[in-house]
PDB file of N, CA, C and O in Angstrom:
ATOM      1  N   UNK A   1     299.581  45.572  19.901  1.00  0.00           N
ATOM      2  CA  UNK A   1     300.437  44.789  19.020  1.00  0.00           C
ATOM      3  C   UNK A   1     301.099  45.684  17.973  1.00  0.00           C
ATOM      4  O   UNK A   1     302.296  45.557  17.719  1.00  0.00           O
ATOM      5  N   UNK A   2     300.334  46.581  17.370  1.00  0.00           N
ATOM      6  CA  UNK A   2     300.892  47.456  16.348  1.00  0.00           C
ATOM      7  C   UNK A   2     301.929  48.407  16.911  1.00  0.00           C
ATOM      8  O   UNK A   2     302.939  48.684  16.264  1.00  0.00           O
ATOM      9  N   UNK A   3     301.688  48.905  18.102  1.00  0.00           N
ATOM     10  CA  UNK A   3     302.642  49.834  18.720  1.00  0.00           C
ATOM     11  C   UNK A   3     303.957  49.128  19.036  1.00  0.00           C
ATOM     12  O   UNK A   3     305.027  49.718  18.885  1.00  0.00           O
ATOM     13  N   UNK A   4     303.888  47.887  19.466  1.00  0.00           N
ATOM     14  CA  UNK A   4     305.092  47.135  19.781  1.00  0.00           C
ATOM     15  C   UNK A   4     305.924  46.892  18.511  1.00  0.00           C
ATOM     16  O   UNK A   4     307.152  46.959  18.557  1.00  0.00           O
ATOM     17  N   UNK A   5     305.273  46.617  17.403  1.00  0.00           N
ATOM     18  CA  UNK A   5     305.975  46.394  16.142  1.00  0.00           C
ATOM     19  C   UNK A   5     306.722  47.650  15.708  1.00  0.00           C
ATOM     20  O   UNK A   5     307.832  47.560  15.183  1.00  0.00           O
ATOM     21  N   UNK A   6     306.127  48.814  15.922  1.00  0.00           N
ATOM     22  CA  UNK A   6     306.786  50.064  15.566  1.00  0.00           C
ATOM     23  C   UNK A   6     308.013  50.273  16.436  1.00  0.00           C
ATOM     24  O   UNK A   6     309.047  50.723  15.943  1.00  0.00           O
ATOM     25  N   UNK A   7     307.919  49.958  17.711  1.00  0.00           N
ATOM     26  CA  UNK A   7     309.059  50.130  18.610  1.00  0.00           C
ATOM     27  C   UNK A   7     310.189  49.169  18.260  1.00  0.00           C
ATOM     28  O   UNK A   7     311.360  49.533  18.372  1.00  0.00           O
ATOM     29  N   UNK A   8     309.867  47.964  17.844  1.00  0.00           N
ATOM     30  CA  UNK A   8     310.898  46.995  17.470  1.00  0.00           C
ATOM     31  C   UNK A   8     311.570  47.411  16.166  1.00  0.00           C
ATOM     32  O   UNK A   8     312.775  47.220  16.002  1.00  0.00           O
ATOM     33  N   UNK A   9     310.816  47.966  15.258  1.00  0.00           N
ATOM     34  CA  UNK A   9     311.351  48.309  13.945  1.00  0.00           C
ATOM     35  C   UNK A   9     312.316  49.486  14.009  1.00  0.00           C
ATOM     36  O   UNK A   9     313.190  49.599  13.150  1.00  0.00           O
ATOM     37  N   UNK A  10     312.188  50.355  14.992  1.00  0.00           N
ATOM     38  CA  UNK A  10     313.046  51.529  15.078  1.00  0.00           C
ATOM     39  C   UNK A  10     313.803  51.513  16.400  1.00  0.00           C
ATOM     40  O   UNK A  10     313.325  52.009  17.420  1.00  0.00           O
ATOM     41  N   UNK A  11     314.988  50.932  16.353  1.00  0.00           N
ATOM     42  CA  UNK A  11     315.804  50.796  17.562  1.00  0.00           C
ATOM     43  C   UNK A  11     316.898  51.854  17.598  1.00  0.00           C
ATOM     44  O   UNK A  11     318.073  51.512  17.728  1.00  0.00           O
ATOM     45  N   UNK A  12     316.552  53.087  17.490  1.00  0.00           N
ATOM     46  CA  UNK A  12     317.524  54.161  17.595  1.00  0.00           C
ATOM     47  C   UNK A  12     318.308  54.428  16.318  1.00  0.00           C
ATOM     48  O   UNK A  12     319.209  55.267  16.319  1.00  0.00           O
ATOM     49  N   UNK A  13     317.995  53.751  15.256  1.00  0.00           N
ATOM     50  CA  UNK A  13     318.662  54.007  13.985  1.00  0.00           C
ATOM     51  C   UNK A  13     319.852  53.112  13.699  1.00  0.00           C
ATOM     52  O   UNK A  13     320.345  53.105  12.570  1.00  0.00           O
ATOM     53  N   UNK A  14     320.336  52.353  14.680  1.00  0.00           N
ATOM     54  CA  UNK A  14     321.523  51.525  14.435  1.00  0.00           C
ATOM     55  C   UNK A  14     321.240  50.415  13.437  1.00  0.00           C
ATOM     56  O   UNK A  14     322.131  50.026  12.681  1.00  0.00           O
ATOM     57  N   UNK A  15     320.013  49.895  13.419  1.00  0.00           N
ATOM     58  CA  UNK A  15     319.710  48.812  12.492  1.00  0.00           C
ATOM     59  C   UNK A  15     319.666  49.316  11.050  1.00  0.00           C
ATOM     60  O   UNK A  15     320.086  48.610  10.133  1.00  0.00           O
ATOM     61  N   UNK A  16     319.162  50.527  10.848  1.00  0.00           N
ATOM     62  CA  UNK A  16     319.159  51.089   9.493  1.00  0.00           C
ATOM     63  C   UNK A  16     320.585  51.390   9.030  1.00  0.00           C
ATOM     64  O   UNK A  16     320.919  51.196   7.861  1.00  0.00           O
ATOM     65  N   UNK A  17     321.415  51.859   9.948  1.00  0.00           N
ATOM     66  CA  UNK A  17     322.816  52.131   9.613  1.00  0.00           C
ATOM     67  C   UNK A  17     323.522  50.834   9.254  1.00  0.00           C
ATOM     68  O   UNK A  17     324.300  50.794   8.300  1.00  0.00           O
ATOM     69  N   UNK A  18     323.257  49.769  10.011  1.00  0.00           N
ATOM     70  CA  UNK A  18     323.886  48.478   9.746  1.00  0.00           C
ATOM     71  C   UNK A  18     323.489  47.925   8.379  1.00  0.00           C
ATOM     72  O   UNK A  18     324.290  47.255   7.727  1.00  0.00           O
ATOM     73  N   UNK A  19     322.263  48.199   7.941  1.00  0.00           N
ATOM     74  CA  UNK A  19     321.821  47.715   6.633  1.00  0.00           C
ATOM     75  C   UNK A  19     322.580  48.394   5.495  1.00  0.00           C
ATOM     76  O   UNK A  19     322.664  47.841   4.399  1.00  0.00           O
ATOM     77  N   UNK A  20     323.126  49.564   5.733  1.00  0.00           N
ATOM     78  CA  UNK A  20     323.914  50.265   4.727  1.00  0.00           C
ATOM     79  C   UNK A  20     325.397  49.948   4.871  1.00  0.00           C
ATOM     80  O   UNK A  20     326.076  49.676   3.881  1.00  0.00           O
ATOM     81  N   UNK A  21     325.896  49.981   6.090  1.00  0.00           N
ATOM     82  CA  UNK A  21     327.336  49.837   6.335  1.00  0.00           C
ATOM     83  C   UNK A  21     327.821  48.409   6.070  1.00  0.00           C
ATOM     84  O   UNK A  21     328.889  48.226   5.486  1.00  0.00           O
ATOM     85  N   UNK A  22     327.062  47.406   6.486  1.00  0.00           N
ATOM     86  CA  UNK A  22     327.505  46.016   6.340  1.00  0.00           C
ATOM     87  C   UNK A  22     327.756  45.636   4.874  1.00  0.00           C
ATOM     88  O   UNK A  22     328.812  45.075   4.582  1.00  0.00           O
ATOM     89  N   UNK A  23     326.845  45.912   3.948  1.00  0.00           N
ATOM     90  CA  UNK A  23     327.132  45.576   2.555  1.00  0.00           C
ATOM     91  C   UNK A  23     328.300  46.386   1.982  1.00  0.00           C
ATOM     92  O   UNK A  23     329.076  45.871   1.177  1.00  0.00           O
ATOM     93  N   UNK A  24     328.425  47.653   2.396  1.00  0.00           N
ATOM     94  CA  UNK A  24     329.544  48.456   1.909  1.00  0.00           C
ATOM     95  C   UNK A  24     330.879  47.880   2.376  1.00  0.00           C
ATOM     96  O   UNK A  24     331.839  47.826   1.607  1.00  0.00           O
ATOM     97  N   UNK A  25     330.939  47.453   3.632  1.00  0.00           N
ATOM     98  CA  UNK A  25     332.161  46.839   4.139  1.00  0.00           C
ATOM     99  C   UNK A  25     332.451  45.524   3.431  1.00  0.00           C
ATOM    100  O   UNK A  25     333.606  45.223   3.132  1.00  0.00           O
ATOM    101  N   UNK A  26     331.421  44.744   3.162  1.00  0.00           N
ATOM    102  CA  UNK A  26     331.612  43.470   2.466  1.00  0.00           C
ATOM    103  C   UNK A  26     332.140  43.693   1.055  1.00  0.00           C
ATOM    104  O   UNK A  26     333.092  43.029   0.643  1.00  0.00           O
ATOM    105  N   UNK A  27     331.545  44.608   0.314  1.00  0.00           N
ATOM    106  CA  UNK A  27     332.008  44.896  -1.048  1.00  0.00           C
ATOM    107  C   UNK A  27     333.422  45.460  -1.010  1.00  0.00           C
ATOM    108  O   UNK A  27     334.260  45.085  -1.830  1.00  0.00           O
ATOM    109  N   UNK A  28     333.696  46.356  -0.068  1.00  0.00           N
ATOM    110  CA  UNK A  28     335.045  46.910   0.068  1.00  0.00           C
ATOM    111  C   UNK A  28     336.068  45.831   0.371  1.00  0.00           C
ATOM    112  O   UNK A  28     337.175  45.856  -0.166  1.00  0.00           O
ATOM    113  N   UNK A  29     335.709  44.886   1.225  1.00  0.00           N
ATOM    114  CA  UNK A  29     336.610  43.785   1.537  1.00  0.00           C
ATOM    115  C   UNK A  29     336.869  42.907   0.331  1.00  0.00           C
ATOM    116  O   UNK A  29     338.006  42.503   0.089  1.00  0.00           O
ATOM    117  N   UNK A  30     335.834  42.608  -0.425  1.00  0.00           N
ATOM    118  CA  UNK A  30     336.010  41.798  -1.638  1.00  0.00           C
ATOM    119  C   UNK A  30     336.895  42.527  -2.652  1.00  0.00           C
ATOM    120  O   UNK A  30     337.752  41.910  -3.284  1.00  0.00           O
ATOM    121  N   UNK A  31     336.692  43.832  -2.808  1.00  0.00           N
ATOM    122  CA  UNK A  31     337.519  44.600  -3.747  1.00  0.00           C
ATOM    123  C   UNK A  31     338.969  44.655  -3.293  1.00  0.00           C
ATOM    124  O   UNK A  31     339.881  44.573  -4.116  1.00  0.00           O
ATOM    125  N   UNK A  32     339.191  44.792  -1.988  1.00  0.00           N
ATOM    126  CA  UNK A  32     340.550  44.819  -1.451  1.00  0.00           C
ATOM    127  C   UNK A  32     341.250  43.483  -1.709  1.00  0.00           C
ATOM    128  O   UNK A  32     342.408  43.450  -2.126  1.00  0.00           O
ATOM    129  N   UNK A  33     340.539  42.386  -1.456  1.00  0.00           N
ATOM    130  CA  UNK A  33     341.111  41.054  -1.705  1.00  0.00           C
ATOM    131  C   UNK A  33     341.398  40.849  -3.193  1.00  0.00           C
ATOM    132  O   UNK A  33     342.455  40.332  -3.554  1.00  0.00           O
ATOM    133  N   UNK A  34     340.482  41.244  -4.040  1.00  0.00           N
ATOM    134  CA  UNK A  34     340.678  41.082  -5.478  1.00  0.00           C
ATOM    135  C   UNK A  34     341.850  41.927  -5.963  1.00  0.00           C
ATOM    136  O   UNK A  34     342.606  41.496  -6.833  1.00  0.00           O
ATOM    137  N   UNK A  35     342.007  43.116  -5.412  1.00  0.00           N
ATOM    138  CA  UNK A  35     343.112  43.986  -5.798  1.00  0.00           C
ATOM    139  C   UNK A  35     344.444  43.373  -5.386  1.00  0.00           C
ATOM    140  O   UNK A  35     345.399  43.381  -6.163  1.00  0.00           O
ATOM    141  N   UNK A  36     344.514  42.842  -4.170  1.00  0.00           N
ATOM    142  CA  UNK A  36     345.745  42.190  -3.721  1.00  0.00           C
ATOM    143  C   UNK A  36     346.060  40.973  -4.576  1.00  0.00           C
ATOM    144  O   UNK A  36     347.216  40.740  -4.929  1.00  0.00           O
ATOM    145  N   UNK A  37     345.039  40.201  -4.907  1.00  0.00           N
ATOM    146  CA  UNK A  37     345.229  39.016  -5.738  1.00  0.00           C
ATOM    147  C   UNK A  37     345.742  39.405  -7.121  1.00  0.00           C
ATOM    148  O   UNK A  37     346.641  38.755  -7.656  1.00  0.00           O
ATOM    149  N   UNK A  38     345.177  40.455  -7.698  1.00  0.00           N
ATOM    150  CA  UNK A  38     345.595  40.896  -9.026  1.00  0.00           C
ATOM    151  C   UNK A  38     347.036  41.422  -9.006  1.00  0.00           C
ATOM    152  O   UNK A  38     347.797  41.188  -9.945  1.00  0.00           O
ATOM    153  N   UNK A  39     347.406  42.128  -7.942  1.00  0.00           N
ATOM    154  CA  UNK A  39     348.780  42.633  -7.834  1.00  0.00           C
ATOM    155  C   UNK A  39     349.778  41.485  -7.743  1.00  0.00           C
ATOM    156  O   UNK A  39     350.841  41.537  -8.361  1.00  0.00           O
ATOM    157  N   UNK A  40     349.443  40.448  -6.977  1.00  0.00           N
ATOM    158  CA  UNK A  40     350.345  39.301  -6.859  1.00  0.00           C
ATOM    159  C   UNK A  40     350.479  38.577  -8.180  1.00  0.00           C
ATOM    160  O   UNK A  40     351.562  38.098  -8.514  1.00  0.00           O
ATOM    161  N   UNK A  41     349.397  38.490  -8.940  1.00  0.00           N
ATOM    162  CA  UNK A  41     349.444  37.802 -10.241  1.00  0.00           C
ATOM    163  C   UNK A  41     350.215  38.617 -11.271  1.00  0.00           C
ATOM    164  O   UNK A  41     350.797  38.045 -12.193  1.00  0.00           O
ATOM    165  N   UNK A  42     350.233  39.930 -11.136  1.00  0.00           N
ATOM    166  CA  UNK A  42     350.900  40.794 -12.113  1.00  0.00           C
ATOM    167  C   UNK A  42     352.391  40.886 -11.887  1.00  0.00           C
ATOM    168  O   UNK A  42     353.128  41.233 -12.810  1.00  0.00           O
ATOM    169  N   UNK A  43     352.867  40.581 -10.675  1.00  0.00           N
ATOM    170  CA  UNK A  43     354.306  40.676 -10.395  1.00  0.00           C
ATOM    171  C   UNK A  43     355.042  39.525 -11.090  1.00  0.00           C
ATOM    172  O   UNK A  43     354.596  38.379 -11.043  1.00  0.00           O
ATOM    173  N   UNK A  44     356.165  39.837 -11.730  1.00  0.00           N
ATOM    174  CA  UNK A  44     356.934  38.761 -12.352  1.00  0.00           C
ATOM    175  C   UNK A  44     357.606  37.898 -11.285  1.00  0.00           C
ATOM    176  O   UNK A  44     358.090  38.410 -10.275  1.00  0.00           O
ATOM    177  N   UNK A  45     357.630  36.590 -11.519  1.00  0.00           N
ATOM    178  CA  UNK A  45     358.258  35.702 -10.553  1.00  0.00           C
ATOM    179  C   UNK A  45     359.757  35.756 -10.697  1.00  0.00           C
ATOM    180  O   UNK A  45     360.288  35.843 -11.804  1.00  0.00           O
ATOM    181  N   UNK A  46     360.439  35.703  -9.563  1.00  0.00           N
ATOM    182  CA  UNK A  46     361.904  35.779  -9.600  1.00  0.00           C
ATOM    183  C   UNK A  46     362.520  34.458  -9.167  1.00  0.00           C
ATOM    184  O   UNK A  46     363.743  34.329  -9.134  1.00  0.00           O
TER     185      UNK A  46
END
């Protein structure tokens, strides 16, 4: 049982990479959206 848990926990490193990359992409996406929103609000209406 213990050996199986170790094998499940380490699946070639992709799961550890996903734990870092996914939040970074989410924060980057939120910052990109907020930046676009702020630029649209700052432009004078014509």
